[in-house]
N, C-alpha and C positions, 0 to 999 in steps of 0.2 A: 283257055283263058288264064292269064297270069295275074298275080297280085304281089304287093310288097307289104312288109311289116314295118310299122313305125313304133319306135320305143322312145317315150318321153320320160326321162328320169329327172325328178326334182328332189329338192331337199326334204320334202314331206311326202309326196305321192309318186308312184310309178304307174304310168298309163301305157298300155300297149294295144295296138289294133292292126287289123288287116285292112289294106286300102287298095282300091281298084286303080287302073291307070288314069281314070278320069276324076279321081279325088273322092270317090264314094267310100264311106266307112262300112266295111263288111262285117266286122266284129270288133268288139272292144272289151278289155278287162282292165281293172285297176285295183290298186292295193296301196297300203302305206309303203313307202320306199325303205323304211327301216335303216337309214344310213348310220344310226348310232349302233346298230348291231354289227357293223364292220363291213368291209368291202366284199369279202367272200359271200356273206349272207345276201348282199344286194345282187351280186352276180347270179347267185342261185335263183333268186326271185325272177330275174330277167329271163333266164333260160327256161324256167318252168312256165312263165307266162307266154313265151314264144311257142312252146310246145302246145299249150292250151289253145292258142290262136290257130296254129296249124291244124289241129284236130277238129276245130270248130268250123273251118272253112272247107267245104267239100267241093270236089270237082274243079279245083283251080290249082295252079302250080305256083309255088313260092319262087319269086325271081330275085329277091334281095331284101336286105334289112337295113333300115336307117336308124341310127342311134343319136338322139338329142340329149346332150349332157351339159349341165351347168358348169361354167368355168372357162378357162382359157384352153382351147383345144387346137391341136395340130391335125387337121383333117387328112393331110397326105399320109401320115403315119398311123392315125387313130390313137394318138396319145393325149391324155389329159395332163396338161402342163401344170395347171394349178386350179383348184376349185375351193373357194372359201367355205362353201356349204357341204363339201364332201371331204371329211377328214381322212387323211391317209391316201388320197388319190393324186399325190404329186408325182409328175413324170411317170404316170401309169399308162402303159400301152394296152388299153382294153381290147383293141382290135386283135392283137396277137394272142391275148389270153383266151378270147372267145373263138378264135379261128378254128381251133381243134375240135370244138364242140358244135360249131355251126357251119355246115358245108355250103353256105350260100354267100354271095358277095356282101360284105359289111361296109357300111359307110358311116363315119363318125363326124359329128358337127356340134358346135355349141348350140344348146337348146334354143336360145333366143334367136340366133341366126336362122335356125331351121324354122322356127315359128314365123319369122319375118317372111321367109320364102313361101311358107304355106299360106300366109295371108295374101301374098301377091298372086299365088296360084289359084286359090279358091275362096278367098275371104274379102276383107274390107278394102284391100289395096289392089284389086284386079284392075289392070290398065293404068296403074300409077307407076311412073318410072323412078321417082325420087321420094322415098319415104323412110320412116324409122318406126320400129316396133319396140315397145317397152312391155316386159312381162313383170307384173307386180305380184310376186308369189312369196315363197319363203324368203327370197332375196329379190333383187331387181336385175333382170336380164335385158339385153337389148340387141337388136340387129339393125344394120343400116343398109339400105339399097339405094345406090346412086346410078343414074343412067341405066337402070334395069339390071344392075349387077351388084352382088353382095360386096360390100366394102370391108376388106379384111385388114388393111394396113400393111406396112412393110414386113412386120414380124408375125402377122396374123392376130394381133392383139387389139385391133380396132373395135370400136363399138361398145366398150365397157362403160356405158353411161351410168350404170348403177354405182360407179366409183368416181363420179364427179363429186367434188367436195362442195357441199351446200352449207356447212356449218364448220368453219375452220378449226375451232377448238371443241368439236363435238365428240360424240361417242366413238370409241375405237372400233375398227372394222377388221374382219377376217383377212382382208387384202393387205393389211399392214398400215393403212392410213387411218385418218380420223374424220368424222363428220361426213361420210359418204352418203349419197342419196339413198342407197340401200338400207342404211341404218334408220331411215325415217319414213320411207314410203313402201315398205314391205310388210308382210304379215308379222314377221319377227320384230320389225321396227315399231309397229303399232303396239304390240304387246310390251316391248321394252319401255315405250313412253308411258304406257299405263302403269307399269311397275314403278317407274320413277315417280309417278304422281300418287303413289299408294297412301301417302299421308294427308292428301287433300280430302277434306270431309265429303266432298262431292263424289269421291271414288267409292264410298262405303257401299252403296247398293250393288255395284258391279262386283266388288270383292266378296260380299256376302253371298251373292248368287253363285259365284265360281268357287266357293270354299276357300277363299284366301288368294293371295297374290299369285301363287304358283299354279292356280287353276285357270287363270285368265287366258283367253284365246281371242284371236282376231274375229272369229265368228260371234263370240259373246259380245265383244265391243260393238260390232256392227248391229247386232240385234238390239242392244240397249240404245244405240244412237237412233235407230229407226223408231223407237218408242219414246224419243224425246229426252233421254238422259243427258243432262248438261255436261257431265264429265266426258262421256264418250263422244258427244258432238264436238267438244273441244279438241279431243284427240284427232278427229278427222279434219277439223279446221287446220290443225297444225300440219298434218300430213299433206293437205291440199296446198298449203303455202310452200312447203319444200318441193313438192312435185311441180308447182308453178315455176319456181326458180330453175329447176332442172329443164323444164320445157322451154323456158326462155333461152337458156344456154344452147339448147339444140337448134332452136329457130335462128338465133343470131349466128351460130357457127355454120349451119348447113343450108339455110334458106330452102327447105324442102316443101313438098306439096302436102304431105300428110304425116301425122303421128298417130299410130295405132296403139291403144292401151289394152293389153291382155293380161293373162294370169289370173289367179284366184281372186285377187282383190277387185278385178274388173267387174265381178258379179255384183259388187255393191258400189259401182262407180257413181251412182246417183247421190251418194253421200259426200263425194269430194271432187268430181271431175269439173263441174261447173265453176267451183271456186278456184280450182287449179288453173283453168283457162283464164279467169279474171286476173290472177296473179301473173300469169305468163304475159298477158297483154300489157300489164303495167311495166314489165321489165324488158320486153323485146322491142326491137325496132318495129315501127308501125307497119310498114309495107309487108315484110315477111310474116309479121305476127298476125295481120289480118288475112293474109293469103292462106296460111296453113290450116288444114282441117285436123282437129283433134277428135278422134272417134274411138269408140269401143270396138274391140275385135269382133269379127263375125263368126269365127270358128269356135269360139267359146272353149269349153272343156276339151274339145277334140283338136284344138289348134296345134298343140305340141305333137300329137300323134301324126296328124296330116303333114305337118312341117317336116318331121323326121322321115316320113314316108316319101315326101317329095325329094329329099336329098338322094334317096335311092333311085327314084324315077329320073331325076335330072342327071344322075351319073350314068344312066343307060342300063339300069337293071333289067328293063323289059327287052 
């Protein structure tokens, strides 16, 4: 019996697991990705976690490894062209760097593309031929599947929905633009909006609980919103509005069957998704707007792992 390993590298967390040919998660480990520690430190964590996974799965042979990495990726060479959330990873060929240390086939893909394929393989989009996945995490990733195939675009840059502009004169983004969706509907975006509102008297309970503005986290904002805090509820309303604008753009451009919302923020989707759908319906054409299903991802915290593993499966690692 063979298995593959899926590596889901995010701006905040690193998740790695062993996966069977049928999408069964055999083992999982996760840790902070530590991207601020530098590229070499992150690579060491990946290698150590792969070894931990191998030693934890007995009686099965490793057939290949799939790497899901945020940013613009060239899968054919395994190169990270650009990644706004991974400093120093410009034109970095991670496949070549790891090849000497990992004697198994390596497959590299944008993490959101991998996530989309995983949801189509074993998640919310099973049997759906035209769909889009958004991952609301540290940033905003996205993958588009049209007619059952991943849409990459001419240069492989397609699907960067996180960098649709939703506020023309808005906050600067790591991609070089301003007012991108990522700056408003990600965990970092939520925290940034909270920091901007620090002088609002309604922000006082949140700031006091977090020990000041620098201690604010997306989790704390969500916890306060659940307990009726008006400042934090307002932040999620703002997030929902921007997400709805982005969803309407997707619907009007692609006329797809389904939009799947994943990533860490999807765990609190009850705080914003219904409002985002309402905003989408206000702004989209009526027929495609009513047709599209906007749903939470089914694979949850394992989605990135399973998606990365599927890249290896799809490439013929078995």
